[in-house]
C-alpha positions in Angstrom: 2.2 11.4 -10.4 3.0 11.9 -6.7 6.0 10.1 -5.2 5.6 8.5 -1.8 8.5 7.6 0.5 9.1 4.0 1.4 8.3 4.8 5.0 4.9 6.2 4.0 4.1 3.2 1.8 5.1 0.7 4.5 3.2 2.5 7.2 0.0 2.6 5.1 0.3 -1.1 4.0 1.0 -2.3 7.5 -1.9 -0.3 8.9 -4.2 -2.0 6.4 -2.8 -5.4 7.2 -3.4 -4.8 10.9 -7.1 -5.1 9.9 -8.5 -2.2 12.0 -9.1 0.5 9.4 -10.5 0.6 5.9 -8.6 1.5 2.7 -10.4 4.8 2.7 -9.5 5.7 6.3 -5.9 4.7 5.9 -5.4 6.5 2.6 -6.8 9.7 4.2 -4.7 9.3 7.4 -1.5 8.8 5.4 -2.4 11.3 2.7 -2.1 8.8 -0.1 -4.2 7.8 -3.1 -6.6 4.9 -2.2 -6.0 3.2 -5.5 -2.2 3.3 -4.9 -2.7 1.9 -1.4 -4.6 -1.1 -2.8 -1.9 -1.7 -5.4 0.8 -1.6 -2.6 -1.1 -4.1 -0.5 -1.5 -6.5 -3.5 2.2 -6.2 -4.3 3.3 -6.7 -0.7 1.6 -10.2 -0.8 3.6 -11.3 -3.9 6.8 -13.2 -3.9 9.8 -11.5 -5.6 9.2 -13.8 -8.7 5.6 -12.8 -8.9 6.4 -9.2 -8.5 9.0 -9.2 -11.3 6.4 -10.9 -13.6 3.7 -8.4 -12.6 5.8 -5.3 -12.8 
């Protein structure tokens, strides 16, 4: 499994949350897996309690 830096994860998630580009375009632009990007976006929206329960 590929490890992504925190900076890469945040840049990709924030790019998606800006609402301009699609998951596919952002994943390609940041060279990340689209499925992982979707997971990061979902996790970003969780509270710390929800995250601990989910993880």
